LONULUM-621497 format. One record per residue (C-alpha): residue in three letters; x, y negated, z; chain. Coordinates in Angstrom, 2 decimals, decimal comma. Layout:
N
<r "Ala"; <X; Y; Z>; "A">
...
END
This chain:
150
<r "Unk"; <30,91; -19,71; 33,47>; "A">
<r "Unk"; <33,34; -16,81; 34,03>; "A">
<r "Unk"; <36,85; -16,90; 32,50>; "A">
<r "Unk"; <37,67; -13,98; 30,06>; "A">
<r "Unk"; <40,48; -11,93; 31,31>; "A">
<r "Unk"; <43,74; -12,01; 29,25>; "A">
<r "Unk"; <45,88; -9,08; 28,51>; "A">
<r "Unk"; <49,46; -8,91; 27,39>; "A">
<r "Unk"; <50,62; -7,08; 24,27>; "A">
<r "Unk"; <52,05; -4,29; 26,32>; "A">
<r "Unk"; <48,90; -3,77; 28,22>; "A">
<r "Unk"; <46,90; -3,55; 25,14>; "A">
<r "Unk"; <49,24; -1,08; 23,41>; "A">
<r "Unk"; <49,43; 1,00; 26,58>; "A">
<r "Unk"; <45,67; 1,47; 26,88>; "A">
<r "Unk"; <44,42; 4,87; 25,68>; "A">
<r "Unk"; <41,95; 4,82; 22,68>; "A">
<r "Unk"; <38,25; 5,27; 23,54>; "A">
<r "Unk"; <37,08; 8,95; 23,00>; "A">
<r "Unk"; <35,26; 9,46; 19,61>; "A">
<r "Unk"; <31,83; 10,95; 19,48>; "A">
<r "Unk"; <31,67; 14,30; 17,84>; "A">
<r "Unk"; <28,70; 16,38; 16,63>; "A">
<r "Unk"; <30,25; 19,38; 18,24>; "A">
<r "Unk"; <29,80; 17,58; 21,57>; "A">
<r "Unk"; <26,04; 17,54; 21,15>; "A">
<r "Unk"; <25,12; 21,30; 21,77>; "A">
<r "Unk"; <21,30; 20,89; 21,48>; "A">
<r "Unk"; <21,44; 19,41; 18,00>; "A">
<r "Unk"; <22,00; 21,33; 14,90>; "A">
<r "Unk"; <24,94; 20,21; 12,96>; "A">
<r "Unk"; <22,83; 19,18; 9,94>; "A">
<r "Unk"; <19,57; 18,16; 11,17>; "A">
<r "Unk"; <18,32; 17,60; 7,64>; "A">
<r "Unk"; <19,06; 21,13; 6,72>; "A">
<r "Unk"; <16,15; 22,57; 4,72>; "A">
<r "Unk"; <14,34; 19,23; 4,52>; "A">
<r "Unk"; <14,31; 19,00; 0,77>; "A">
<r "Unk"; <13,24; 22,83; 0,51>; "A">
<r "Unk"; <9,97; 22,02; 2,49>; "A">
<r "Unk"; <6,94; 21,79; 0,23>; "A">
<r "Unk"; <5,26; 18,25; 0,24>; "A">
<r "Unk"; <2,33; 17,84; 2,49>; "A">
<r "Unk"; <-0,99; 17,96; 0,69>; "A">
<r "Unk"; <-2,76; 14,53; 0,33>; "A">
<r "Unk"; <-6,47; 14,14; 1,07>; "A">
<r "Unk"; <-8,32; 13,30; -2,04>; "A">
<r "Unk"; <-9,53; 10,30; -0,40>; "A">
<r "Unk"; <-6,12; 8,87; 0,66>; "A">
<r "Unk"; <-4,21; 6,59; -1,71>; "A">
<r "Unk"; <-2,47; 8,98; -4,10>; "A">
<r "Unk"; <-5,33; 11,60; -3,79>; "A">
<r "Unk"; <-7,37; 12,52; -6,76>; "A">
<r "Unk"; <-10,67; 10,87; -5,71>; "A">
<r "Unk"; <-9,08; 7,67; -4,65>; "A">
<r "Unk"; <-7,05; 7,24; -7,74>; "A">
<r "Unk"; <-10,20; 7,97; -9,84>; "A">
<r "Unk"; <-11,95; 5,10; -8,11>; "A">
<r "Unk"; <-9,09; 2,82; -8,64>; "A">
<r "Unk"; <-8,98; 3,86; -12,39>; "A">
<r "Unk"; <-12,67; 3,14; -12,60>; "A">
<r "Unk"; <-12,23; -0,27; -11,13>; "A">
<r "Unk"; <-9,44; -1,09; -13,55>; "A">
<r "Unk"; <-11,93; -0,60; -16,29>; "A">
<r "Unk"; <-14,11; -3,39; -15,22>; "A">
<r "Unk"; <-13,06; -6,80; -16,53>; "A">
<r "Unk"; <-14,03; -10,26; -15,55>; "A">
<r "Unk"; <-16,00; -11,77; -18,43>; "A">
<r "Unk"; <-14,24; -15,08; -18,29>; "A">
<r "Unk"; <-10,67; -13,82; -17,58>; "A">
<r "Unk"; <-9,23; -11,12; -19,78>; "A">
<r "Unk"; <-7,79; -9,09; -16,62>; "A">
<r "Unk"; <-9,43; -6,14; -14,84>; "A">
<r "Unk"; <-11,11; -6,84; -11,42>; "A">
<r "Unk"; <-8,49; -4,70; -9,51>; "A">
<r "Unk"; <-5,32; -6,49; -10,90>; "A">
<r "Unk"; <-7,28; -9,87; -10,46>; "A">
<r "Unk"; <-7,18; -9,11; -6,85>; "A">
<r "Unk"; <-11,00; -9,09; -6,38>; "A">
<r "Unk"; <-10,92; -5,73; -4,62>; "A">
<r "Unk"; <-10,07; -6,11; -1,05>; "A">
<r "Unk"; <-10,42; -2,48; 0,05>; "A">
<r "Unk"; <-11,50; 0,96; -0,97>; "A">
<r "Unk"; <-12,53; 3,32; 1,72>; "A">
<r "Unk"; <-13,18; 7,06; 0,93>; "A">
<r "Unk"; <-15,04; 9,21; 3,52>; "A">
<r "Unk"; <-15,82; 12,53; 1,98>; "A">
<r "Unk"; <-17,87; 11,89; -1,15>; "A">
<r "Unk"; <-18,91; 8,35; -0,02>; "A">
<r "Unk"; <-16,92; 5,54; -1,36>; "A">
<r "Unk"; <-17,31; 1,83; 0,04>; "A">
<r "Unk"; <-15,70; -0,89; -1,91>; "A">
<r "Unk"; <-14,99; -4,31; -0,25>; "A">
<r "Unk"; <-14,68; -7,01; -3,02>; "A">
<r "Unk"; <-15,02; -10,67; -3,67>; "A">
<r "Unk"; <-15,57; -12,86; -6,74>; "A">
<r "Unk"; <-13,45; -15,71; -7,89>; "A">
<r "Unk"; <-16,00; -18,11; -6,57>; "A">
<r "Unk"; <-19,43; -17,93; -4,99>; "A">
<r "Unk"; <-21,01; -19,63; -8,11>; "A">
<r "Unk"; <-19,41; -17,02; -10,48>; "A">
<r "Unk"; <-21,88; -16,37; -13,29>; "A">
<r "Unk"; <-21,56; -12,58; -12,66>; "A">
<r "Unk"; <-22,32; -12,93; -9,12>; "A">
<r "Unk"; <-25,49; -10,88; -9,27>; "A">
<r "Unk"; <-24,43; -8,27; -11,91>; "A">
<r "Unk"; <-20,74; -7,53; -10,93>; "A">
<r "Unk"; <-21,43; -5,67; -7,54>; "A">
<r "Unk"; <-23,95; -3,49; -9,39>; "A">
<r "Unk"; <-21,54; -2,70; -12,17>; "A">
<r "Unk"; <-18,92; -1,78; -9,63>; "A">
<r "Unk"; <-21,25; 0,46; -7,78>; "A">
<r "Unk"; <-22,35; 2,21; -10,98>; "A">
<r "Unk"; <-18,83; 2,79; -12,27>; "A">
<r "Unk"; <-17,58; 4,05; -8,86>; "A">
<r "Unk"; <-20,51; 6,28; -8,44>; "A">
<r "Unk"; <-19,74; 7,89; -11,84>; "A">
<r "Unk"; <-16,32; 9,06; -10,79>; "A">
<r "Unk"; <-16,26; 12,89; -10,41>; "A">
<r "Unk"; <-16,51; 13,81; -6,74>; "A">
<r "Unk"; <-18,25; 10,54; -5,68>; "A">
<r "Unk"; <-21,75; 11,13; -4,30>; "A">
<r "Unk"; <-22,62; 7,70; -3,14>; "A">
<r "Unk"; <-20,97; 4,39; -3,61>; "A">
<r "Unk"; <-21,44; 1,23; -1,65>; "A">
<r "Unk"; <-20,26; -2,41; -2,56>; "A">
<r "Unk"; <-19,66; -4,90; 0,13>; "A">
<r "Unk"; <-19,34; -8,47; -1,36>; "A">
<r "Unk"; <-17,54; -10,75; 1,02>; "A">
<r "Unk"; <-16,36; -14,40; 0,77>; "A">
<r "Unk"; <-13,83; -14,53; 3,61>; "A">
<r "Unk"; <-10,98; -14,56; 2,98>; "A">
<r "Unk"; <-11,62; -16,43; -0,22>; "A">
<r "Unk"; <-9,95; -15,33; -3,51>; "A">
<r "Unk"; <-7,06; -17,20; -4,83>; "A">
<r "Unk"; <-4,73; -16,67; -7,69>; "A">
<r "Unk"; <-1,94; -15,38; -5,40>; "A">
<r "Unk"; <-4,06; -12,17; -4,89>; "A">
<r "Unk"; <-3,43; -11,30; -8,50>; "A">
<r "Unk"; <-1,03; -8,40; -9,48>; "A">
<r "Unk"; <2,27; -9,47; -11,33>; "A">
<r "Unk"; <0,77; -7,72; -14,38>; "A">
<r "Unk"; <-2,28; -10,04; -14,27>; "A">
<r "Unk"; <-0,19; -13,12; -13,78>; "A">
<r "Unk"; <1,96; -12,14; -16,73>; "A">
<r "Unk"; <-1,15; -11,57; -18,85>; "A">
<r "Unk"; <-2,32; -15,07; -18,05>; "A">
<r "Unk"; <0,99; -16,72; -18,46>; "A">
<r "Unk"; <1,45; -17,44; -14,87>; "A">
<r "Unk"; <4,99; -15,85; -14,60>; "A">
END
């Protein structure tokens, strides 16, 4: 282990201060690199991206479908694992609360019908998966509040 050097008070006071960095010292960088940033128009979102019209329409349609046993929509319940929009084709990846759910046969069909009814959607596909399994932690805070879990 190396010993740290020790300095006397006179040596410390006699040392010149380190030079301070200045914006003027950087000639290739404009003084305010954010100049005009807020004046730029926002980039247009693709309709199929989150925040886009088509994507949001699909999410709104999913929020209108309720689990018959739980008074919460399937989106806030956490049953929707993914929404992929490619042009006018929408693929929804979802699960159910259990494989033995009484709506296991009808729920995917209802999701497909509701999503295909969204303006701009030509075809809808529902992929029902069981892995990862659904658990109550996947619910939104709104759903947990509705069910008295918060």
